[in-house]
C-alpha positions in Angstrom: -61.2 18.4 -31.7 -59.0 17.0 -34.4 -55.2 17.3 -34.4 -54.1 19.4 -37.3 -51.2 21.6 -38.4 -50.7 24.3 -35.7 -52.3 22.4 -32.9 -50.5 22.4 -29.6 -50.2 18.9 -28.3 -48.7 17.0 -25.4 -47.1 13.5 -25.5 -49.3 10.7 -24.2 -46.4 8.5 -23.1 -43.8 11.1 -22.2 -43.4 14.4 -20.5 -43.6 17.6 -22.6 -45.1 18.4 -26.0 -45.0 21.0 -28.8 -46.7 22.3 -31.9 -47.7 20.1 -35.0 -45.8 21.4 -38.0 -47.0 18.8 -40.5 -47.7 15.2 -41.2 -45.2 12.7 -42.7 -47.8 10.0 -43.1 -51.5 9.6 -42.3 -50.6 8.3 -38.8 -47.3 10.3 -38.2 -47.2 13.9 -37.1 -44.1 16.2 -37.1 -44.0 17.9 -33.7 -41.7 20.9 -33.0 -40.9 20.7 -29.3 -40.2 23.6 -27.0 -36.5 23.0 -27.5 -36.9 23.7 -31.2 -36.4 20.2 -32.4 -38.8 18.6 -34.8 -39.6 14.9 -34.1 -42.0 12.4 -35.7 -44.7 11.0 -33.4 -47.6 8.7 -33.9 -50.9 10.6 -33.9 -52.3 8.1 -31.5 -49.5 9.0 -29.0 -50.6 12.7 -29.0 -53.2 14.6 -27.0 -54.5 18.1 -27.8 -53.2 20.6 -25.2 -56.2 22.8 -24.6 -54.7 24.5 -21.5 -51.5 25.7 -23.1 -49.5 23.5 -20.6 -48.8 19.9 -20.0 -51.6 19.3 -17.5 -51.7 18.7 -13.7 -51.0 15.0 -14.1 -47.7 15.7 -16.0 -46.7 18.4 -13.5 -47.3 16.0 -10.6 -45.4 13.3 -12.4 -42.5 15.7 -12.9 -42.5 16.6 -9.2 -42.5 12.9 -8.2 -39.6 12.3 -10.6 -37.6 15.1 -9.0 -38.5 14.0 -5.5 -37.5 10.4 -6.3 -34.0 11.5 -7.4 -31.7 11.5 -4.3 -29.5 14.5 -3.9 -25.7 13.9 -4.4 -23.9 13.1 -1.2 -21.6 15.9 0.0 -18.4 14.6 1.4 -17.0 16.8 4.2 -13.3 16.2 4.8 -12.3 16.6 8.4 -9.1 18.6 9.0 -6.0 16.6 9.7 -5.3 16.3 13.4 -1.7 16.2 14.3 -2.7 14.4 17.5 -2.8 11.3 15.3 0.9 11.8 14.6 2.6 12.0 18.0 5.9 13.8 18.5 8.9 11.5 18.3 12.4 12.8 19.2 15.2 11.9 16.8 17.6 9.2 18.0 20.4 7.6 16.1 22.9 8.2 13.3 23.8 7.3 9.7 26.9 5.3 8.6 28.6 4.1 5.4 30.4 0.8 5.2 32.6 -1.2 2.8 32.0 -4.9 3.3 34.0 -7.7 1.6 31.9 -10.4 -0.1 34.6 -12.9 1.0 36.5 -11.8 4.0 38.7 -14.9 3.9 40.0 -14.2 0.4 40.4 -10.4 0.4 42.9 -10.3 -2.5 40.2 -11.5 -4.9 37.0 -10.4 -3.2 34.6 -7.8 -4.5 33.3 -5.2 -2.1 29.8 -3.9 -1.3 29.1 -0.3 -0.3 26.3 0.0 2.3 24.4 2.9 3.7 23.1 2.2 7.2 20.3 4.3 8.7 20.7 3.4 12.4 18.0 5.9 13.5 14.3 6.1 14.1 13.7 8.6 11.3 13.6 8.1 7.5 16.8 9.2 5.6 16.8 10.7 2.1 20.3 10.6 0.6 22.7 11.3 -2.2 26.0 9.5 -2.4 28.9 10.5 -4.8 32.5 9.3 -5.1 35.6 11.2 -5.9 38.7 9.9 -7.8 40.7 12.9 -6.6 39.8 15.4 -9.3 36.1 14.8 -10.2 33.0 13.5 -8.5 30.4 11.1 -9.9 27.0 10.0 -8.6 26.8 6.6 -6.9 23.2 6.5 -5.8 20.2 8.5 -4.5 17.1 7.5 -2.7 15.6 6.9 0.7 16.3 4.4 3.5 13.7 3.3 6.1 14.5 3.6 9.9 16.8 0.9 11.3 17.7 -0.4 7.8 20.9 -1.0 5.9 20.9 -0.7 2.1 23.5 -2.0 -0.4 24.0 0.8 -2.9 27.0 -0.3 -5.0 29.4 -3.1 -5.7 33.1 -2.7 -6.5 35.9 -5.0 -7.6 39.5 -4.7 -6.6 40.4 -2.4 -9.5 37.4 0.0 -9.3 37.6 0.5 -5.5 41.3 1.3 -5.7 40.4 4.3 -7.8 38.0 5.7 -5.3 39.6 8.4 -3.0 36.5 9.1 -1.0 32.7 8.7 -0.8 30.6 11.7 0.0 27.2 11.4 1.7 24.6 14.2 1.9 21.1 13.7 3.2 18.3 14.7 5.6 16.4 12.8 8.3 12.6 13.2 8.4 9.4 11.6 9.7 5.6 12.1 9.3 4.0 14.3 11.8 5.8 16.1 14.6 9.5 15.5 14.9 12.8 17.2 15.5 14.4 19.5 13.0 17.5 17.5 12.2 20.5 19.2 10.6 21.3 18.2 7.0 24.0 15.5 7.2 27.2 15.9 5.1 30.0 13.4 5.6 33.0 12.2 3.7 34.2 8.6 3.8 37.9 8.7 2.9 39.5 5.5 1.5 43.0 6.8 0.9 45.6 4.8 2.6 43.3 1.7 3.1 44.7 -1.6 2.0 41.7 -3.6 0.9 43.7 -6.8 0.7 44.8 -6.8 4.3 42.7 -8.2 7.2 43.7 -5.4 9.7 41.8 -2.8 7.5 38.5 -4.4 8.5 36.9 -4.4 12.0 34.3 -6.4 13.8 31.0 -4.5 14.0 27.4 -4.7 15.1 25.9 -4.4 11.6 27.4 -7.3 9.7 28.6 -10.8 10.5 31.8 -10.2 8.5 34.4 -7.5 9.3 33.9 -4.2 7.5 35.2 -0.6 7.2 32.7 1.9 8.7 32.5 5.6 8.8 29.9 7.7 10.6 29.1 11.2 11.8 29.7 11.4 15.5 26.7 11.9 17.8 28.2 15.0 19.3 28.6 16.8 16.0 25.0 15.9 14.9 23.5 16.8 18.3 25.2 20.2 18.2 23.9 21.0 14.7 20.4 19.8 15.8 20.3 22.1 18.8 21.1 25.1 16.7 18.3 24.4 14.3 15.6 23.2 16.7 12.5 25.2 17.0 12.4 27.9 19.7 10.2 28.0 22.8 7.1 28.2 20.6 7.8 24.8 19.1 8.4 23.3 22.5 5.1 24.7 23.9 3.2 23.3 20.9 4.7 19.8 21.3 4.0 19.8 25.0 0.4 20.8 24.5 -0.1 18.1 21.9 1.3 15.5 24.2 -0.9 16.5 27.1 -4.1 16.7 25.1 -3.5 13.7 22.9 -5.6 10.6 24.0 -3.8 7.4 24.8 -3.6 5.2 21.7 -3.9 1.5 21.6 -1.0 -0.6 20.4 -1.2 -0.5 16.6 -2.1 -3.6 14.8 0.2 -5.4 12.4 0.5 -3.5 9.2 -1.5 -5.4 6.6 0.5 -3.8 3.8 3.6 -5.7 4.8 3.9 -9.5 4.3 6.6 -11.8 5.7 7.6 -15.0 3.9 10.0 -17.4 5.7 12.0 -19.3 3.1 13.8 -21.6 5.6 13.4 -25.1 4.1 12.0 -26.6 7.4 9.1 -24.1 7.0 8.3 -25.4 3.5 8.6 -29.2 3.7 8.1 -31.6 6.5 11.3 -33.6 5.9 14.2 -32.4 3.8 16.8 -34.8 5.1 17.1 -36.5 1.7 17.1 -33.4 -0.4 20.3 -32.1 -2.1 21.4 -28.5 -1.8 20.2 -27.8 -5.3 16.8 -29.3 -4.6 16.5 -27.2 -1.4 17.3 -23.9 -3.2 14.9 -24.8 -6.1 12.1 -25.4 -3.5 12.8 -22.1 -1.8 12.9 -20.2 -5.1 9.6 -21.7 -6.1 8.1 -20.5 -2.9 9.7 -17.1 -3.4 8.1 -16.6 -6.9 4.7 -17.8 -5.8 4.6 -15.5 -2.8 5.9 -12.5 -4.9 3.4 -13.0 -7.7 0.6 -13.3 -5.2 1.6 -10.2 -3.5 1.9 -8.2 -6.7 -1.8 -8.9 -7.3 -2.9 -7.9 -3.8 -2.8 -4.7 -1.7 0.5 -5.6 -0.2 3.0 -2.8 -0.5 6.1 -4.5 0.8 7.1 -8.1 1.3 10.0 -9.4 3.4 11.7 -12.7 2.4 13.5 -14.3 5.4 16.3 -16.3 3.8 18.8 -16.5 6.6 22.5 -15.9 6.3 24.1 -19.4 5.7 26.3 -19.6 2.7 24.5 -16.7 1.0 23.5 -18.9 -2.0 19.7 -18.4 -1.5 20.1 -14.6 -1.1 22.2 -14.5 -4.2 19.7 -16.5 -6.3 16.8 -14.5 -4.9 18.4 -11.1 -5.9 19.5 -12.4 -9.2 15.9 -13.4 -10.0 14.7 -9.9 -8.9 17.3 -8.2 -11.1 16.5 -10.3 -14.2 12.7 -10.9 -14.0 11.5 -8.2 -11.7 13.9 -5.4 -12.5 11.1 -2.8 -12.0 10.9 -3.6 -8.3 13.2 -2.0 -5.7 14.7 -4.1 -2.9 17.1 -3.7 0.0 18.2 -5.5 3.2 15.3 -5.6 5.7 15.6 -4.0 9.1 18.5 -5.7 10.9 16.8 -4.9 14.3 13.7 -6.9 13.3 15.1 -9.6 11.1 18.8 -9.8 11.8 21.0 -10.1 8.8 19.2 -12.6 6.7 16.2 -10.9 5.1 15.4 -8.9 2.0 12.6 -6.4 1.7 10.9 -5.9 -1.8 8.9 -2.7 -2.5 5.8 -3.6 -4.6 4.0 -0.2 -4.7 
């Protein structure tokens, strides 16, 4: 039979078909598909559909196509198991400190205000200062466990106007932990002579003398006991401890990188190098390591610069402030690195 207007056809080289509504040219038919669209098709690419369908071959082909298409994978998320986050009791305290930049020349020295998280929990804080009649925000943020953080710098004139610093914050940790009371403390500076040596004391947190203020352990422990969960919380924690499998010692966190900037780690022989050449070499290593880390999956990088005269630390932080002002940094954990390391947050 000949294909003509009104004939039902199926496509030779494709699935489906339709009804011929006309001819554009001698060899081109206008076919209205079952979807209602009219498309031009070469007559040689059409077959008469005598059965009113698309034929067994097309149906089989269609079934094969569907069968060949793999189903979408269904991701089943397992519920979070708190056994992976073992209970850890709170230990420690939080302190504030005023540290002179030059404890030998106190009458001309500037002073740094530090927040010290000497505990095994994270600490989220807000620090304000009072001039006697009004309060103003100094800093807000979070401090990692066993870490001290420089949050402000004052000269002789500005610190003499501060009557007191006020700290408010909360300790926290992922997983199971103690309910620790919200910490509120006031660091009073009235009556302190910042130009006199006897105002500053030896301490375990800094090589230089400092003025420290802290909430006593007894006050914090009393508040913690009042807010701790009742017997139900104790039962839950004990059950988790008994049923939790022993875990292997965790591997080194691949998201933290350490870079030792001591000159003996960078060059074989530095005996003939001047102080300026040494610092330039260390700063070059610092920038290369930082740029490499920024393009990797590293989340934090620790630069071990040592204490010394403080010139390398000063240059390193000046470069961070000027060129990498979008990055946050602080003193690294003094329990792990002593007093000569800076941690930079990259993510």
